[in-house]
NUSE-314040 format. One record per residue (C-alpha): residue number from 0; residue in three letters; x, y, z. Coordinates in Angstrom, 1 decimal, always signed. Example, Ala and Ser with C-alpha at 12.3 -4.5 7.8 and 13.67 -1.06 7.14 Angstrom:
NUSE-314040
+-----+---------+--------+--------+--------+
| num | residuo |     xx |     yy |     zz |
+-----+---------+--------+--------+--------+
|   0 |     Ala |  +12.3 |   -4.5 |   +7.8 |
|   1 |     Ser |  +13.7 |   -1.1 |   +7.1 |
+-----+---------+--------+--------+--------+
end
This chain:
NUSE-314040
+-----+---------+--------+--------+--------+
| num | residuo |     xx |     yy |     zz |
+-----+---------+--------+--------+--------+
|   0 |     Met |   -0.5 |  -11.0 |  -24.4 |
|   1 |     Thr |   +1.8 |  -12.5 |  -21.8 |
|   2 |     Trp |   +4.8 |  -10.9 |  -20.2 |
|   3 |     Ser |   +7.2 |  -13.3 |  -22.0 |
|   4 |     Met |   +5.8 |  -11.9 |  -25.2 |
|   5 |     Leu |   +6.4 |   -8.4 |  -23.9 |
|   6 |     Val |  +10.0 |   -9.2 |  -23.2 |
|   7 |     Ser |  +10.2 |  -10.7 |  -26.7 |
|   8 |     Val |   +9.0 |   -7.5 |  -28.2 |
|   9 |     Leu |  +11.6 |   -5.5 |  -26.1 |
|  10 |     Leu |  +14.4 |   -7.8 |  -27.2 |
|  11 |     Gly |  +13.3 |   -7.7 |  -30.8 |
|  12 |     Ser |  +12.6 |  -11.4 |  -31.2 |
|  13 |     Gly |   +9.6 |  -11.1 |  -33.5 |
|  14 |     Ala |   +6.4 |  -10.7 |  -31.5 |
|  15 |     Asp |   +3.7 |   -8.8 |  -33.3 |
|  16 |     Ala |   +2.6 |   -6.3 |  -30.7 |
|  17 |     Ala |   +4.6 |   -3.2 |  -29.9 |
|  18 |     Pro |   +5.8 |   -2.7 |  -26.3 |
|  19 |     Leu |   +3.5 |   +0.2 |  -25.3 |
|  20 |     Ala |   +0.5 |   -1.5 |  -26.8 |
|  21 |     Thr |   +1.3 |   -4.6 |  -24.8 |
|  22 |     Ala |   +2.1 |   -2.7 |  -21.6 |
|  23 |     Arg |   -1.1 |   -0.7 |  -22.1 |
|  24 |     Ala |   -3.3 |   -3.8 |  -22.4 |
|  25 |     Thr |   -1.7 |   -5.3 |  -19.4 |
|  26 |     Trp |   -2.1 |   -2.1 |  -17.4 |
|  27 |     Glu |   -5.8 |   -1.8 |  -18.4 |
|  28 |     Ala |   -6.4 |   -5.5 |  -17.3 |
|  29 |     Val |   -4.6 |   -4.9 |  -14.0 |
|  30 |     Ser |   -6.5 |   -1.7 |  -13.4 |
|  31 |     Ala |   -9.8 |   -3.4 |  -14.2 |
|  32 |     Ser |   -9.0 |   -6.2 |  -11.8 |
|  33 |     Gly |   -8.5 |   -3.9 |   -8.9 |
|  34 |     Cys |   -4.7 |   -4.2 |   -9.2 |
|  35 |     Asp |   -4.6 |   -8.0 |   -8.9 |
|  36 |     Leu |   -0.9 |   -8.6 |   -9.5 |
|  37 |     Ala |   -1.1 |  -12.3 |   -9.1 |
|  38 |     Ala |   -3.6 |  -12.5 |  -12.0 |
|  39 |     Ala |   -1.4 |  -10.3 |  -14.1 |
|  40 |     Glu |   +1.5 |  -12.7 |  -13.4 |
|  41 |     Val |   +4.0 |   -9.9 |  -12.5 |
|  42 |     Asp |   +6.9 |  -12.3 |  -11.8 |
|  43 |     Thr |  +10.1 |  -10.3 |  -12.5 |
|  44 |     Pro |  +11.4 |   -6.9 |  -11.4 |
|  45 |     Phe |  +11.4 |   -5.8 |  -15.1 |
|  46 |     Glu |   +7.7 |   -6.6 |  -15.5 |
|  47 |     Ala |   +6.8 |   -4.6 |  -12.3 |
|  48 |     Leu |   +9.0 |   -1.7 |  -13.4 |
|  49 |     Val |   +7.4 |   -1.5 |  -16.9 |
|  50 |     Leu |   +3.9 |   -2.0 |  -15.6 |
|  51 |     Arg |   +4.2 |   +0.6 |  -12.9 |
|  52 |     Asn |   +5.5 |   +3.2 |  -15.4 |
|  53 |     Thr |   +2.9 |   +2.5 |  -18.1 |
|  54 |     Pro |   +0.2 |   +4.9 |  -16.8 |
|  55 |     Tyr |   +2.9 |   +7.6 |  -16.7 |
|  56 |     Ala |   +4.0 |   +6.8 |  -20.2 |
|  57 |     Leu |   +0.4 |   +6.9 |  -21.5 |
|  58 |     Ala |   +0.0 |  +10.3 |  -20.0 |
|  59 |     Gly |   +3.3 |  +11.6 |  -21.5 |
|  60 |     His |   +5.5 |  +11.6 |  -18.4 |
|  61 |     Thr |   +9.2 |  +12.4 |  -19.1 |
|  62 |     Phe |  +11.3 |   +9.7 |  -17.6 |
|  63 |     Asp |  +14.8 |  +10.2 |  -16.1 |
|  64 |     Arg |  +15.8 |   +6.6 |  -17.0 |
|  65 |     Ala |  +16.9 |   +6.4 |  -20.6 |
|  66 |     Ala |  +15.9 |   +2.7 |  -20.7 |
|  67 |     Leu |  +12.2 |   +3.5 |  -19.9 |
|  68 |     Thr |  +12.2 |   +6.3 |  -22.5 |
|  69 |     Ala |  +13.6 |   +4.0 |  -25.1 |
|  70 |     Phe |  +11.2 |   +1.2 |  -24.2 |
|  71 |     Phe |   +8.1 |   +3.4 |  -24.5 |
|  72 |     Gln |   +9.4 |   +5.2 |  -27.6 |
|  73 |     Ser |  +10.0 |   +1.9 |  -29.4 |
|  74 |     Asp |   +6.2 |   +1.8 |  -30.1 |
|  75 |     Gly |   +6.2 |   +5.3 |  -31.6 |
|  76 |     Pro |   +3.2 |   +7.1 |  -30.0 |
|  77 |     Tyr |   +4.9 |   +7.9 |  -26.7 |
|  78 |     Thr |   +5.6 |  +11.6 |  -26.6 |
|  79 |     Pro |   +7.2 |  +13.0 |  -23.4 |
|  80 |     Arg |   +5.4 |  +16.2 |  -22.3 |
|  81 |     Gly |   +6.7 |  +16.7 |  -18.7 |
|  82 |     Lys |   +5.9 |  +15.5 |  -15.2 |
|  83 |     Val |   +2.7 |  +13.5 |  -14.7 |
|  84 |     Val |   +1.1 |  +13.1 |  -11.3 |
|  85 |     Leu |   -1.2 |  +10.1 |  -10.7 |
|  86 |     Asp |   -3.9 |   +9.8 |   -8.0 |
|  87 |     Gly |   -6.6 |   +7.5 |   -6.8 |
|  88 |     Ala |   -6.7 |   +3.9 |   -7.9 |
|  89 |     Ala |   -3.9 |   +4.4 |  -10.4 |
|  90 |     Leu |   -1.5 |   +5.7 |   -7.8 |
|  91 |     Ala |   -2.5 |   +3.0 |   -5.4 |
|  92 |     Cys |   -1.7 |   +0.3 |   -8.0 |
|  93 |     Val |   +1.6 |   +2.0 |   -8.9 |
|  94 |     Glu |   +2.5 |   +1.8 |   -5.2 |
|  95 |     Arg |   +1.6 |   -1.9 |   -5.0 |
|  96 |     Leu |   +3.8 |   -2.5 |   -8.1 |
|  97 |     Lys |   +6.7 |   -0.6 |   -6.5 |
|  98 |     Ala |   +6.4 |   -2.9 |   -3.5 |
|  99 |     Arg |   +6.2 |   -6.0 |   -5.7 |
| 100 |     Glu |   +9.2 |   -4.8 |   -7.7 |
| 101 |     Ala |  +11.3 |   -4.3 |   -4.5 |
| 102 |     Glu |  +10.2 |   -7.8 |   -3.3 |
| 103 |     Leu |  +11.2 |   -9.4 |   -6.6 |
| 104 |     Gln |  +14.5 |   -7.6 |   -6.7 |
| 105 |     Arg |  +15.5 |   -9.5 |   -3.6 |
| 106 |     Thr |  +14.5 |  -12.8 |   -5.0 |
| 107 |     Val |  +14.6 |  -12.7 |   -8.9 |
| 108 |     Pro |  +17.6 |  -11.6 |  -10.8 |
| 109 |     Met |  +16.9 |   -8.8 |  -13.2 |
+-----+---------+--------+--------+--------+
end
């Protein structure tokens, strides 16, 4: 599933997959690729924001941002359980996505 389809799901324009399922599949592909962001086509700040928060959502992290909570709850299985701490490759990839998000915020309108 492409990011444009993910945005379509978020905006309710009829794509079949739910947001968390789409974000999960993309996160798994990025993780399996060694965090190859170019291959994942992370081209907007929104994509980087959602993708970097997906491993936290999968583990039940409670988000401070209402928009993230709403996004991940729109699929149904997201259940906030508290603070989640990542480490290893997952944390390294999240840090790369944060840097990509910051870079994109300077060049791509959100």
